N, CA, C and O atoms as CSV, one atom per row, in Angstrom:
chain,resi,resn,atom,element,x,y,z
A,1,LEU,N,N,77.720,113.086,79.835
A,1,LEU,CA,C,77.883,113.745,81.122
A,1,LEU,C,C,76.596,114.435,81.559
A,1,LEU,O,O,76.310,114.536,82.752
A,2,GLU,N,N,75.826,114.905,80.590
A,2,GLU,CA,C,74.555,115.547,80.918
A,2,GLU,C,C,73.627,114.552,81.603
A,2,GLU,O,O,72.920,114.903,82.547
A,3,LYS,N,N,73.634,113.300,81.121
A,3,LYS,CA,C,72.807,112.260,81.724
A,3,LYS,C,C,73.224,111.999,83.159
A,3,LYS,O,O,72.380,111.780,84.028
A,4,ILE,N,N,74.532,112.021,83.408
A,4,ILE,CA,C,75.045,111.791,84.757
A,4,ILE,C,C,74.567,112.889,85.688
A,4,ILE,O,O,74.086,112.606,86.786
A,5,SER,N,N,74.693,114.146,85.261
A,5,SER,CA,C,74.255,115.266,86.083
A,5,SER,C,C,72.766,115.181,86.390
A,5,SER,O,O,72.337,115.439,87.514
A,6,LYS,N,N,71.987,114.817,85.384
A,6,LYS,CA,C,70.551,114.689,85.568
A,6,LYS,C,C,70.232,113.570,86.553
A,6,LYS,O,O,69.385,113.732,87.431
A,7,LEU,N,N,70.914,112.431,86.404
A,7,LEU,CA,C,70.694,111.302,87.300
A,7,LEU,C,C,71.083,111.661,88.728
A,7,LEU,O,O,70.378,111.305,89.673
A,8,GLU,N,N,72.215,112.371,88.891
A,8,GLU,CA,C,72.647,112.781,90.221
A,8,GLU,C,C,71.631,113.707,90.869
A,8,GLU,O,O,71.329,113.559,92.053
A,9,SER,N,N,71.094,114.665,90.108
A,9,SER,CA,C,70.132,115.598,90.687
A,9,SER,C,C,68.824,114.888,91.034
A,9,SER,O,O,68.207,115.192,92.055
A,10,GLU,N,N,68.399,113.949,90.193
A,10,GLU,CA,C,67.193,113.186,90.498
A,10,GLU,C,C,67.409,112.318,91.729
A,10,GLU,O,O,66.514,112.174,92.562
A,11,GLU,N,N,68.597,111.743,91.837
A,11,GLU,CA,C,68.903,110.888,92.972
A,11,GLU,C,C,68.888,111.690,94.263
A,11,GLU,O,O,68.380,111.218,95.281
A,12,LYS,N,N,69.440,112.899,94.231
A,12,LYS,CA,C,69.455,113.738,95.425
A,12,LYS,C,C,68.041,114.167,95.816
A,12,LYS,O,O,67.719,114.256,97.001
A,13,ASP,N,N,67.207,114.431,94.824
A,13,ASP,CA,C,65.839,114.854,95.105
A,13,ASP,C,C,65.010,113.747,95.734
A,13,ASP,O,O,64.124,114.026,96.542
A,14,THR,N,N,65.278,112.502,95.380
A,14,THR,CA,C,64.473,111.389,95.874
A,14,THR,C,C,65.090,110.704,97.081
A,14,THR,O,O,64.502,109.770,97.626
A,15,ARG,N,N,66.254,111.147,97.505
A,15,ARG,CA,C,66.936,110.516,98.638
A,15,ARG,C,C,66.099,110.672,99.905
A,15,ARG,O,O,65.675,111.772,100.259
A,16,GLN,N,N,65.877,109.566,100.564
A,16,GLN,CA,C,65.100,109.580,101.802
A,16,GLN,C,C,66.040,109.711,102.990
A,16,GLN,O,O,67.181,109.251,102.956
A,17,GLU,N,N,65.541,110.341,104.030
A,17,GLU,CA,C,66.318,110.425,105.256
A,17,GLU,C,C,66.336,109.052,105.917
A,17,GLU,O,O,65.313,108.370,105.976
A,18,ILE,N,N,67.470,108.662,106.399
A,18,ILE,CA,C,67.619,107.370,107.042
A,18,ILE,C,C,67.645,107.592,108.546
A,18,ILE,O,O,68.402,108.424,109.047
A,19,SER,N,N,66.822,106.850,109.256
A,19,SER,CA,C,66.750,107.026,110.701
A,19,SER,C,C,68.035,106.558,111.362
A,19,SER,O,O,68.705,105.646,110.876
A,20,ALA,N,N,68.365,107.189,112.467
A,20,ALA,CA,C,69.600,106.870,113.180
A,20,ALA,C,C,69.572,105.449,113.727
A,20,ALA,O,O,70.626,104.863,113.974
A,21,SER,N,N,68.389,104.893,113.917
A,21,SER,CA,C,68.303,103.563,114.501
A,21,SER,C,C,68.469,102.440,113.481
A,21,SER,O,O,68.624,101.283,113.872
A,22,SER,N,N,68.440,102.751,112.176
A,22,SER,CA,C,68.576,101.692,111.183
A,22,SER,C,C,70.018,101.199,111.150
A,22,SER,O,O,70.959,101.983,111.275
A,23,SER,N,N,70.176,99.887,110.980
A,23,SER,CA,C,71.513,99.310,111.035
A,23,SER,C,C,72.078,99.108,109.633
A,23,SER,O,O,71.340,98.974,108.656
A,24,GLY,N,N,73.381,99.091,109.564
A,24,GLY,CA,C,74.053,98.865,108.298
A,24,GLY,C,C,74.943,100.028,107.921
A,24,GLY,O,O,74.962,101.069,108.578
A,25,ILE,N,N,75.675,99.821,106.851
A,25,ILE,CA,C,76.540,100.866,106.297
A,25,ILE,C,C,75.724,101.579,105.228
A,25,ILE,O,O,75.369,100.989,104.208
A,26,HIS,N,N,75.434,102.842,105.466
A,26,HIS,CA,C,74.574,103.613,104.569
A,26,HIS,C,C,75.426,104.257,103.475
A,26,HIS,O,O,76.305,105.076,103.746
A,27,MET,N,N,75.145,103.870,102.251
A,27,MET,CA,C,75.923,104.338,101.114
A,27,MET,C,C,75.147,105.400,100.340
A,27,MET,O,O,73.924,105.493,100.447
A,28,THR,N,N,75.866,106.188,99.570
A,28,THR,CA,C,75.235,107.211,98.736
A,28,THR,C,C,74.970,106.694,97.330
A,28,THR,O,O,74.631,107.469,96.436
A,29,LEU,N,N,75.121,105.408,97.132
A,29,LEU,CA,C,74.870,104.793,95.832
A,29,LEU,C,C,73.540,104.045,95.834
A,29,LEU,O,O,73.056,103.608,96.879
A,30,THR,N,N,72.965,103.908,94.652
A,30,THR,CA,C,71.769,103.084,94.495
A,30,THR,C,C,72.201,101.617,94.530
A,30,THR,O,O,73.392,101.312,94.583
A,31,GLY,N,N,71.226,100.721,94.499
A,31,GLY,CA,C,71.534,99.300,94.447
A,31,GLY,C,C,72.389,98.950,93.242
A,31,GLY,O,O,73.315,98.146,93.348
A,32,GLU,N,N,72.086,99.547,92.098
A,32,GLU,CA,C,72.885,99.300,90.889
A,32,GLU,C,C,74.324,99.780,91.067
A,32,GLU,O,O,75.267,99.097,90.666
A,33,GLY,N,N,74.484,100.942,91.661
A,33,GLY,CA,C,75.827,101.474,91.885
A,33,GLY,C,C,76.624,100.599,92.833
A,33,GLY,O,O,77.813,100.365,92.619
A,34,ILE,N,N,75.972,100.116,93.878
A,34,ILE,CA,C,76.638,99.228,94.833
A,34,ILE,C,C,77.013,97.920,94.152
A,34,ILE,O,O,78.087,97.374,94.405
A,35,THR,N,N,76.134,97.414,93.288
A,35,THR,CA,C,76.424,96.199,92.536
A,35,THR,C,C,77.661,96.396,91.660
A,35,THR,O,O,78.511,95.508,91.583
A,36,CYS,N,N,77.770,97.544,91.003
A,36,CYS,CA,C,78.942,97.839,90.166
A,36,CYS,C,C,80.209,97.883,91.013
A,36,CYS,O,O,81.220,97.277,90.659
A,37,LEU,N,N,80.152,98.595,92.120
A,37,LEU,CA,C,81.310,98.710,93.005
A,37,LEU,C,C,81.718,97.335,93.534
A,37,LEU,O,O,82.905,97.014,93.587
A,38,PHE,N,N,80.744,96.538,93.921
A,38,PHE,CA,C,81.018,95.192,94.416
A,38,PHE,C,C,81.658,94.337,93.319
A,38,PHE,O,O,82.628,93.623,93.571
A,39,HIS,N,N,81.119,94.410,92.119
A,39,HIS,CA,C,81.631,93.612,90.995
A,39,HIS,C,C,83.118,93.865,90.776
A,39,HIS,O,O,83.906,92.924,90.676
A,40,TYR,N,N,83.495,95.128,90.703
A,40,TYR,CA,C,84.894,95.443,90.424
A,40,TYR,C,C,85.788,95.217,91.640
A,40,TYR,O,O,86.964,94.890,91.488
A,41,SER,N,N,85.251,95.387,92.828
A,41,SER,CA,C,86.018,95.061,94.036
A,41,SER,C,C,86.343,93.574,94.057
A,41,SER,O,O,87.449,93.173,94.418
A,42,SER,N,N,85.381,92.773,93.671
A,42,SER,CA,C,85.580,91.327,93.591
A,42,SER,C,C,86.581,90.978,92.487
A,42,SER,O,O,87.441,90.115,92.664
A,43,LYS,N,N,86.457,91.649,91.368
A,43,LYS,CA,C,87.299,91.374,90.203
A,43,LYS,C,C,88.783,91.628,90.487
A,43,LYS,O,O,89.647,90.933,89.952
A,44,VAL,N,N,89.076,92.626,91.333
A,44,VAL,CA,C,90.477,92.932,91.640
A,44,VAL,C,C,90.963,92.242,92.914
A,44,VAL,O,O,92.073,92.506,93.379
A,45,GLY,N,N,90.142,91.365,93.477
A,45,GLY,CA,C,90.570,90.550,94.603
A,45,GLY,C,C,90.524,91.215,95.967
A,45,GLY,O,O,91.324,90.870,96.836
A,46,LEU,N,N,89.619,92.152,96.184
A,46,LEU,CA,C,89.523,92.799,97.489
A,46,LEU,C,C,88.889,91.913,98.564
A,46,LEU,O,O,89.019,92.194,99.755
A,47,PHE,N,N,88.215,90.861,98.154
A,47,PHE,CA,C,87.573,89.951,99.104
A,47,PHE,C,C,88.364,88.656,99.183
A,47,PHE,O,O,88.839,88.149,98.167
A,48,LYS,N,N,88.505,88.123,100.389
A,48,LYS,CA,C,89.236,86.867,100.584
A,48,LYS,C,C,88.417,85.652,100.167
A,48,LYS,O,O,88.972,84.582,99.917
A,49,ASP,N,N,87.106,85.813,100.091
A,49,ASP,CA,C,86.245,84.689,99.740
A,49,ASP,C,C,86.643,84.108,98.393
A,49,ASP,O,O,86.990,84.836,97.463
A,50,LYS,N,N,86.587,82.794,98.305
A,50,LYS,CA,C,86.957,82.102,97.069
A,50,LYS,C,C,85.942,82.371,95.961
A,50,LYS,O,O,86.302,82.480,94.789
A,51,HIS,N,N,84.679,82.477,96.342
A,51,HIS,CA,C,83.606,82.681,95.368
A,51,HIS,C,C,82.931,84.031,95.577
A,51,HIS,O,O,82.724,84.472,96.708
A,52,LYS,N,N,82.598,84.664,94.484
A,52,LYS,CA,C,81.926,85.966,94.518
A,52,LYS,C,C,80.625,85.892,95.312
A,52,LYS,O,O,80.283,86.832,96.030
A,53,SER,N,N,79.903,84.788,95.189
A,53,SER,CA,C,78.623,84.643,95.892
A,53,SER,C,C,78.821,84.614,97.406
A,53,SER,O,O,77.971,85.103,98.151
A,54,ASP,N,N,79.932,84.046,97.865
A,54,ASP,CA,C,80.216,84.029,99.305
A,54,ASP,C,C,80.509,85.436,99.814
A,54,ASP,O,O,80.045,85.827,100.885
A,55,ALA,N,N,81.271,86.183,99.048
A,55,ALA,CA,C,81.562,87.573,99.423
A,55,ALA,C,C,80.279,88.390,99.435
A,55,ALA,O,O,80.086,89.240,100.305
A,56,ALA,N,N,79.403,88.134,98.471
A,56,ALA,CA,C,78.136,88.866,98.381
A,56,ALA,C,C,77.286,88.641,99.627
A,56,ALA,O,O,76.643,89.569,100.117
A,57,LEU,N,N,77.281,87.417,100.141
A,57,LEU,CA,C,76.522,87.119,101.364
A,57,LEU,C,C,77.041,87.939,102.538
A,57,LEU,O,O,76.259,88.478,103.320
A,58,GLY,N,N,78.350,88.029,102.656
A,58,GLY,CA,C,78.942,88.792,103.746
A,58,GLY,C,C,78.719,90.285,103.622
A,58,GLY,O,O,78.427,90.954,104.613
A,59,VAL,N,N,78.851,90.808,102.431
A,59,VAL,CA,C,78.710,92.249,102.199
A,59,VAL,C,C,77.251,92.690,102.303
A,59,VAL,O,O,76.947,93.706,102.928
A,60,ALA,N,N,76.366,91.931,101.698
A,60,ALA,CA,C,74.957,92.338,101.603
A,60,ALA,C,C,74.309,92.571,102.956
A,60,ALA,O,O,73.469,93.460,103.094
A,61,GLN,N,N,74.681,91.799,103.941
A,61,GLN,CA,C,74.027,91.930,105.237
A,61,GLN,C,C,74.357,93.248,105.948
A,61,GLN,O,O,73.759,93.572,106.974
A,62,HIS,N,N,75.302,93.995,105.401
A,62,HIS,CA,C,75.721,95.238,106.057
A,62,HIS,C,C,75.436,96.510,105.254
A,62,HIS,O,O,75.604,97.611,105.780
A,63,ILE,N,N,75.011,96.387,104.000
A,63,ILE,CA,C,74.905,97.550,103.116
A,63,ILE,C,C,73.466,98.036,102.978
A,63,ILE,O,O,72.539,97.244,102.810
A,64,VAL,N,N,73.300,99.359,103.054
A,64,VAL,CA,C,72.011,100.017,102.860
A,64,VAL,C,C,72.180,101.023,101.719
A,64,VAL,O,O,73.133,101.801,101.712
A,65,THR,N,N,71.261,101.005,100.763
A,65,THR,CA,C,71.357,101.893,99.599
A,65,THR,C,C,71.009,103.329,99.977
A,65,THR,O,O,70.577,103.604,101.096
A,66,THR,N,N,71.202,104.223,99.038
A,66,THR,CA,C,70.900,105.639,99.247
A,66,THR,C,C,69.427,105.872,99.583
A,66,THR,O,O,69.079,106.853,100.240
A,67,ARG,N,N,68.577,104.969,99.132
A,67,ARG,CA,C,67.136,105.099,99.408
A,67,ARG,C,C,66.716,104.388,100.688
A,67,ARG,O,O,65.530,104.329,101.015
A,68,GLY,N,N,67.699,103.849,101.412
A,68,GLY,CA,C,67.414,103.205,102.692
A,68,GLY,C,C,67.039,101.742,102.588
A,68,GLY,O,O,66.540,101.166,103.555
A,69,ASN,N,N,67.267,101.127,101.439
A,69,ASN,CA,C,66.950,99.710,101.265
A,69,ASN,C,C,68.173,98.846,101.528
A,69,ASN,O,O,69.294,99.215,101.179
A,70,HIS,N,N,67.948,97.702,102.143
A,70,HIS,CA,C,69.039,96.739,102.306
A,70,HIS,C,C,69.216,96.015,100.982
A,70,HIS,O,O,68.243,95.603,100.350
A,71,ILE,N,N,70.450,95.867,100.577
A,71,ILE,CA,C,70.741,95.175,99.320
A,71,ILE,C,C,70.849,93.678,99.601
A,71,ILE,O,O,71.199,93.275,100.710
A,72,THR,N,N,70.555,92.872,98.617
A,72,THR,CA,C,70.642,91.424,98.793
A,72,THR,C,C,71.887,90.876,98.104
A,72,THR,O,O,72.438,91.502,97.198
A,73,ALA,N,N,72.319,89.706,98.545
A,73,ALA,CA,C,73.454,89.043,97.916
A,73,ALA,C,C,73.144,88.752,96.448
A,73,ALA,O,O,74.022,88.845,95.591
A,74,ASN,N,N,71.906,88.403,96.170
A,74,ASN,CA,C,71.494,88.137,94.800
A,74,ASN,C,C,71.679,89.378,93.922
A,74,ASN,O,O,72.152,89.273,92.790
A,75,GLN,N,N,71.305,90.556,94.443
A,75,GLN,CA,C,71.494,91.796,93.687
A,75,GLN,C,C,72.978,92.032,93.385
A,75,GLN,O,O,73.343,92.421,92.276
A,76,LEU,N,N,73.813,91.793,94.377
A,76,LEU,CA,C,75.242,92.058,94.215
A,76,LEU,C,C,75.876,91.182,93.139
A,76,LEU,O,O,76.839,91.596,92.493
A,77,THR,N,N,75.357,90.000,92.944
A,77,THR,CA,C,75.964,89.092,91.961
A,77,THR,C,C,75.358,89.232,90.572
A,77,THR,O,O,75.788,88.543,89.646
A,78,LYS,N,N,74.382,90.097,90.405
A,78,LYS,CA,C,73.697,90.261,89.113
A,78,LYS,C,C,74.207,91.478,88.350
A,78,LYS,O,O,73.421,92.351,87.979
A,79,PHE,N,N,75.488,91.542,88.118
A,79,PHE,CA,C,76.081,92.673,87.399
A,79,PHE,C,C,75.849,92.527,85.903
A,79,PHE,O,O,76.042,91.451,85.337
A,80,ASN,N,N,75.428,93.633,85.261
A,80,ASN,CA,C,75.255,93.663,83.806
A,80,ASN,C,C,75.699,95.042,83.323
A,80,ASN,O,O,75.000,96.032,83.539
A,81,LYS,N,N,76.843,95.106,82.679
A,81,LYS,CA,C,77.396,96.407,82.288
A,81,LYS,C,C,76.498,97.178,81.340
A,81,LYS,O,O,76.546,98.408,81.314
A,82,PHE,N,N,75.689,96.492,80.570
A,82,PHE,CA,C,74.797,97.175,79.636
A,82,PHE,C,C,73.602,97.800,80.367
A,82,PHE,O,O,73.175,98.907,80.040
A,83,GLU,N,N,73.081,97.093,81.338
A,83,GLU,CA,C,71.943,97.602,82.106
A,83,GLU,C,C,72.358,98.641,83.145
A,83,GLU,O,O,71.553,99.485,83.537
A,84,HIS,N,N,73.601,98.582,83.587
A,84,HIS,CA,C,74.064,99.448,84.674
A,84,HIS,C,C,74.958,100.587,84.199
A,84,HIS,O,O,75.715,101.145,84.995
A,85,ILE,N,N,74.888,100.938,82.934
A,85,ILE,CA,C,75.832,101.903,82.374
A,85,ILE,C,C,75.812,103.261,83.089
A,85,ILE,O,O,76.874,103.836,83.325
A,86,LEU,N,N,74.645,103.780,83.434
A,86,LEU,CA,C,74.613,105.073,84.133
A,86,LEU,C,C,75.249,104.967,85.514
A,86,LEU,O,O,75.951,105.878,85.953
A,87,SER,N,N,75.004,103.866,86.186
A,87,SER,CA,C,75.630,103.659,87.495
A,87,SER,C,C,77.136,103.481,87.357
A,87,SER,O,O,77.896,103.885,88.236
A,88,LEU,N,N,77.569,102.874,86.248
A,88,LEU,CA,C,79.007,102.729,86.014
A,88,LEU,C,C,79.686,104.089,85.910
A,88,LEU,O,O,80.783,104.277,86.434
A,89,TYR,N,N,79.044,105.036,85.239
A,89,TYR,CA,C,79.603,106.389,85.152
A,89,TYR,C,C,79.713,107.025,86.539
A,89,TYR,O,O,80.717,107.666,86.849
A,90,LEU,N,N,78.700,106.853,87.364
A,90,LEU,CA,C,78.723,107.429,88.712
A,90,LEU,C,C,79.806,106.795,89.574
A,90,LEU,O,O,80.516,107.494,90.297
A,91,VAL,N,N,79.935,105.479,89.501
A,91,VAL,CA,C,80.963,104.779,90.269
A,91,VAL,C,C,82.347,105.172,89.757
A,91,VAL,O,O,83.273,105.355,90.547
A,92,GLU,N,N,82.488,105.300,88.451
A,92,GLU,CA,C,83.765,105.731,87.881
A,92,GLU,C,C,84.172,107.096,88.440
A,92,GLU,O,O,85.332,107.305,88.794
A,93,ASP,N,N,83.219,108.016,88.518
A,93,ASP,CA,C,83.511,109.341,89.074
A,93,ASP,C,C,83.954,109.255,90.531
A,93,ASP,O,O,84.889,109.945,90.939
A,94,LYS,N,N,83.287,108.409,91.316
A,94,LYS,CA,C,83.655,108.250,92.734
A,94,LYS,C,C,85.053,107.654,92.853
A,94,LYS,O,O,85.839,108.077,93.702
A,95,LEU,N,N,85.365,106.677,92.011
A,95,LEU,CA,C,86.689,106.059,92.053
A,95,LEU,C,C,87.771,107.047,91.621
A,95,LEU,O,O,88.872,107.035,92.171
A,96,LYS,N,N,87.472,107.895,90.651
A,96,LYS,CA,C,88.426,108.931,90.242
A,96,LYS,C,C,88.681,109.900,91.390
A,96,LYS,O,O,89.818,110.314,91.615
A,97,GLU,N,N,87.628,110.260,92.114
A,97,GLU,CA,C,87.791,111.135,93.277
A,97,GLU,C,C,88.667,110.468,94.327
A,97,GLU,O,O,89.556,111.102,94.896
A,98,MET,N,N,88.413,109.187,94.584
A,98,MET,CA,C,89.213,108.453,95.562
A,98,MET,C,C,90.676,108.413,95.139
A,98,MET,O,O,91.569,108.632,95.957
A,99,LEU,N,N,90.918,108.134,93.866
A,99,LEU,CA,C,92.276,108.070,93.351
A,99,LEU,C,C,92.989,109.419,93.482
A,99,LEU,O,O,94.179,109.469,93.794
A,100,TYR,N,N,92.263,110.498,93.246
A,100,TYR,CA,C,92.830,111.837,93.408
A,100,TYR,C,C,93.337,112.027,94.848
A,100,TYR,O,O,94.456,112.495,95.058
A,101,PHE,N,N,92.508,111.660,95.831
A,101,PHE,CA,C,92.888,111.837,97.235
A,101,PHE,C,C,94.013,110.891,97.637
A,101,PHE,O,O,94.878,111.265,98.430
A,102,ILE,N,N,94.015,109.687,97.110
A,102,ILE,CA,C,95.100,108.751,97.393
A,102,ILE,C,C,96.422,109.297,96.855
A,102,ILE,O,O,97.433,109.299,97.557
A,103,LYS,N,N,96.407,109.762,95.599
A,103,LYS,CA,C,97.623,110.317,94.995
A,103,LYS,C,C,98.108,111.531,95.757
A,103,LYS,O,O,99.311,111.705,95.955
A,104,LYS,N,N,97.178,112.373,96.187
A,104,LYS,CA,C,97.534,113.567,96.954
A,104,LYS,C,C,98.208,113.188,98.273
A,104,LYS,O,O,99.208,113.792,98.661
A,105,ASP,N,N,97.656,112.183,98.961
A,105,ASP,CA,C,98.250,111.746,100.223
A,105,ASP,C,C,99.627,111.136,100.008
A,105,ASP,O,O,100.534,111.358,100.811
A,106,ILE,N,N,99.795,110.371,98.938
A,106,ILE,CA,C,101.097,109.788,98.631
A,106,ILE,C,C,102.106,110.898,98.358
A,106,ILE,O,O,103.239,110.846,98.836
A,107,GLU,N,N,101.688,111.904,97.585
A,107,GLU,CA,C,102.588,113.031,97.298
A,107,GLU,C,C,102.976,113.759,98.578
A,107,GLU,O,O,104.136,114.134,98.751
A,108,ASP,N,N,102.012,113.963,99.479
A,108,ASP,CA,C,102.303,114.621,100.768
A,108,ASP,C,C,103.339,113.840,101.565
A,108,ASP,O,O,104.249,114.423,102.153
A,109,VAL,N,N,103.195,112.523,101.581
A,109,VAL,CA,C,104.138,111.687,102.313
A,109,VAL,C,C,105.514,111.746,101.654
A,109,VAL,O,O,106.524,111.869,102.346
A,110,GLU,N,N,105.563,111.661,100.321
A,110,GLU,CA,C,106.836,111.678,99.608
A,110,GLU,C,C,107.562,112.997,99.816
A,110,GLU,O,O,108.790,113.021,99.904
A,111,LEU,N,N,106.815,114.098,99.895
A,111,LEU,CA,C,107.450,115.407,100.103
A,111,LEU,C,C,108.078,115.530,101.480
A,111,LEU,O,O,109.008,116.317,101.657
A,112,ARG,N,N,107.608,114.787,102.444
A,112,ARG,CA,C,108.133,114.858,103.825
A,112,ARG,C,C,109.304,113.933,104.068
A,112,ARG,O,O,109.874,113.931,105.159
A,113,LYS,N,N,109.671,113.148,103.073
A,113,LYS,CA,C,110.818,112.212,103.254
A,113,LYS,C,C,112.129,112.971,103.224
A,113,LYS,O,O,113.194,112.369,103.357
């Protein structure tokens, strides 16, 4: 966890401001983090594309990393859990946060029934 905190603080320190005129969906993840998120999104069937490479082509043209770089389809398909372990921890934390909010919203709805 100490490594994660250190990586997060370094990432925040090096984050560049993105101009309002740049196009794309600006994410708070690095290219590695986006690759991890894409890999698991593909693995659970979130994309209709038959092949992961086809989904990568569609996604890549719209995504901008935290440093303001456009990600490539090739990057998205090059997942390596051993090389991306620190990014996996960061993505895991984001997914846990998302799950917390989803569960909270479900509970709110169930309480109003």
